[in-house]
PAZAPA-4460 file (N, C-alpha, C; in steps of 0.05 Angstrom, whole numbers, plus 32768, in hexadecimal, padded with zeros to 4 digits):
% residues 95
    n_x    n_y    n_z   ca_x   ca_y   ca_z    c_x    c_y    c_z   seq   type   mol
   840E   8E32   87A8   841F   8E1A   87AB   840B   8DFF   879F     1      A     A
   83F4   8E06   8783   83E9   8DF6   877F   83FD   8DE3   876D     2      S     A
   840C   8DEB   8763   842B   8DE8   8745   8437   8DCE   8759     3      Q     A
   843F   8DD1   8771   844A   8DB3   8770   8440   8D99   8775     4      I     A
   841A   8DA3   8777   8415   8D83   8764   8420   8D7C   875B     5      F     A
   8418   8D8E   873E   8425   8D88   8726   843E   8D6E   8724     6      K     A
   844C   8D7B   873A   8463   8D72   8732   8463   8D58   873E     7      I     A
   8456   8D53   875B   845C   8D36   8769   8455   8D20   8759     8      V     A
   8455   8D0E   8761   8449   8D00   875F   842A   8CF9   8779     9      D     A
   840F   8D04   8774   8402   8D04   878A   83F1   8CEC   8795    10      L     A
   8400   8CCA   8783   83F6   8CB2   8794   840A   8CB0   87A1    11      D     A
   8426   8CBA   87AA   8437   8CBB   87C0   8429   8CBC   87DB    12      C     A
   8425   8CD8   87D7   8417   8CF3   87DE   8402   8CDD   8803    13      I     A
   8413   8CD7   8817   8404   8CC3   8830   83F3   8CE3   8844    14      L     A
   840A   8CF5   884A   83FA   8CFF   8852   8404   8D16   884F    15      Q     A
   83E9   8D2D   885A   83E3   8D47   8842   83D6   8D5C   8871    16      L     A
   83FA   8D64   885F   83D8   8D7E   8878   83D4   8DAC   886E    17      Q     A
   83C4   8DAF   8871   83C2   8DCD   8863   83BC   8DDE   8881    18      L     A
   83CF   8DE7   888A   83CD   8DFB   8891   83C5   8E18   888A    19      S     A
   83B2   8E20   88A6   83AA   8E43   889A   83AB   8E4A   8872    20      E     A
   8397   8E33   8873   838D   8E39   884D   837C   8E50   884C    21      W     A
   8374   8E60   8838   8358   8E74   8835   834A   8E5A   882D    22      W     A
   832D   8E56   882E   831E   8E41   8825   831B   8E3A   8808    23      F     A
   8319   8E56   8807   8315   8E5B   87DD   832C   8E5E   87D8    24      E     A
   8342   8E57   87DE   8357   8E49   87CB   835A   8E2A   87D2    25      F     A
   834A   8E20   87DD   835B   8E06   87E0   8345   8DF9   87C8    26      M     A
   8330   8DFE   87BE   8327   8DF7   87A8   8331   8DFF   8795    27      A     A
   8349   8E07   8785   835B   8DF9   8779   836A   8DDD   877B    28      H     A
   836F   8DE2   878E   837A   8DC1   87A4   8367   8DA7   879A    29      L     A
   834F   8DAF   879B   833B   8D91   8794   8343   8D81   8788    30      F     A
   834B   8D81   876B   834F   8D73   8758   8367   8D5F   875C    31      P     A
   837C   8D72   8765   83A0   8D64   876C   838C   8D49   878E    32      Y     A
   8378   8D59   8792   8379   8D4B   87B3   8368   8D2F   87B0    33      L     A
   835F   8D2F   8795   8348   8D1B   8788   835F   8CFC   8781    34      G     A
   8385   8D0A   8773   838C   8CFD   8767   839D   8CF1   877E    35      Q     A
   839A   8CF6   8799   83AB   8CE3   87B0   83A5   8CC9   87B6    36      M     A
   83A1   8CBB   87A6   8395   8CA3   87AD   83A5   8C96   87C7    37      R     A
   83B2   8C97   87CA   83C2   8C89   87E0   83C1   8C99   87F7    38      N     A
   83B4   8CBE   8800   83AF   8CCB   8816   83AB   8CB9   8835    39      L     A
   83B3   8CB7   8845   83A4   8CA6   8862   8395   8CB6   8869    40      H     A
   83B6   8CD4   887B   83AA   8CEB   888B   83A8   8D08   8876    41      T     A
   8396   8D10   8883   8396   8D33   8877   838C   8D3E   888B    42      L     A
   83A5   8D4F   888F   8393   8D6D   88AD   8391   8D85   889A    43      V     A
   8373   8D88   8898   8371   8DAC   8895   8377   8DB1   88AE    44      L     A
   8378   8DD1   88B9   838A   8DD6   88C8   8378   8DFC   88C8    45      Q     A
   8376   8E0C   88D6   836D   8E1F   88D3   8368   8E30   88B4    46      G     A
   8358   8E1D   88A4   8345   8E26   8883   833A   8E40   8895    47      I     A
   8338   8E4E   8886   832A   8E64   8884   8318   8E75   886B    48      K     A
   830A   8E8A   8878   8301   8E91   8861   830C   8EA6   885B    49      K     A
   8306   8EB5   8842   831E   8ECD   8836   830C   8ED3   8829    50      L     A
   82F7   8ECC   881A   82DD   8EE5   8814   82C2   8EDE   881E    51      F     A
   82B7   8EF4   8814   829B   8EF1   8822   8291   8EED   8805    52      I     A
   828A   8ECB   880B   827D   8EB5   87F6   8263   8EBE   87F6    53      V     A
   8245   8EAF   87D6   822F   8EA8   87E4   822E   8E95   87EF    54      D     A
   8212   8E8C   8805   8221   8E70   880D   8213   8E5F   87FA    55      A     A
   8218   8E51   87E6   820A   8E46   87D4   8222   8E41   87C8    56      S     A
   8235   8E5A   87C9   824A   8E4E   87C1   8262   8E3A   87C4    57      A     A
   826C   8E46   87EA   8271   8E3D   87FE   826F   8E1F   8800    58      E     A
   824C   8E1F   87F7   823F   8DFC   87F5   8248   8DE5   87F1    59      Q     A
   8251   8DFF   87D3   8258   8DE6   87BA   8273   8DE0   87B6    60      E     A
   8283   8DF0   87CA   82A8   8DE5   87CC   82A3   8DD4   87EE    61      W     A
   8295   8DD5   87FA   829C   8DC1   8805   8285   8DB1   8806    62      I     A
   8269   8DA9   87F5   826F   8D95   87EC   8287   8D82   87DC    63      S     A
   8292   8D97   87CA   82AC   8D90   87B5   82B7   8D7F   87C4    64      M     A
   82D0   8D8E   87E1   82D5   8D84   87F0   82D2   8D66   87F7    65      L     A
   82B4   8D69   8816   82A5   8D4E   880E   82AB   8D37   8800    66      H     A
   82A8   8D37   87E1   82A7   8D2A   87D5   82BA   8D1E   87D1    67      S     A
   82DA   8D32   87CC   82F7   8D1E   87D2   82F3   8D08   87E4    68      L     A
   82E4   8D0F   87F5   82EC   8CEE   880F   82E8   8CD9   87F8    69      F     A
   82D4   8CD9   87ED   82CE   8CBA   87E0   82EC   8CB2   87CB    70      S     A
   82E9   8CBC   87C1   830A   8CBD   87B7   8320   8CBC   87BE    71      K     A
   8321   8CBA   87DC   833B   8CBD   87E3   8331   8C9A   87F7    72      L     A
   833C   8C7D   87F4   832D   8C6C   87F9   8343   8C5C   8809    73      P     A
   835A   8C72   8813   8370   8C6C   8829   836E   8C78   884B    74      H     A
   8357   8C8F   883C   8355   8CAA   8857   8354   8CA2   886C    75      L     A
   835A   8CAC   8880   8363   8C8C   8897   835E   8CA5   88AC    76      R     A
   8373   8CBD   88AC   8366   8CCB   88C3   8368   8CF3   88B1    77      N     A
   8350   8CFF   88BD   8348   8D12   88B8   8352   8D27   88D6    78      L     A
   835D   8D2B   88D3   835E   8D49   88EC   8354   8D5C   88DC    79      H     A
   833D   8D71   88E6   833A   8D86   88E3   8337   8D99   88F9    80      V     A
   834A   8DAC   88F5   8351   8DBB   891F   8350   8DDB   890A    81      I     A
   8340   8DEB   891F   8333   8E05   8919   832B   8E04   88FC    82      S     A
   8310   8DF3   88F2   8317   8E01   88D7   82F3   8E04   88D7    83      T     A
   82E6   8E1B   88C1   82D5   8E24   88C7   82C1   8E0F   88B6    84      H     A
   82C0   8E0A   88AB   82AB   8E00   8884   8296   8DE6   8890    85      F     A
   82AB   8DD8   88AF   8292   8DC6   88BC   8281   8DCA   88D5    86      L     A
   8280   8DE8   88D5   8263   8DF2   88E3   8259   8DE5   88E2    87      T     A
   8241   8DD7   88E3   821A   8DD0   88E6   821C   8DBF   88D7    88      G     A
   8231   8DAD   88CD   823D   8D93   88B7   824A   8D7E   88BF    89      S     A
   8254   8D7B   88DA   8261   8D6A   88E4   825A   8D4F   88DD    90      L     A
   8234   8D4B   88E5   822E   8D2F   88E2   8239   8D28   88C3    91      E     A
   822B   8D37   88B5   822D   8D30   8895   824E   8D29   8891    92      E     A
   825C   8D36   889F   8285   8D30   889D   8282   8D10   88A2    93      W     A
   8274   8D08   88B8   8284   8CEF   88CA   827C   8CD0   88B4    94      L     A
   8267   8CD5   889F   824E   8CCC   88A0   8267   8CBB   888C    95      R     A
***
């Protein structure tokens, strides 16, 4: 799936929906998400954990995704539906 991001002009992506992804595999998309400078709508739906990982590794991935939002100046809409990784950290995400 990440192969498509090597072909497409990432500045042209305005909306992106990631549905039924495994959180561990999303880490491969982080570099591409950071290059989508004109992204204004991001939908994360049904993101699940595949592997049992230690808490520090999971927290590192969450921090990486969270830091990407600062690189998306046009992001106006974030839809998070049935996604586990916000549990207990919603306040941090909304800042």
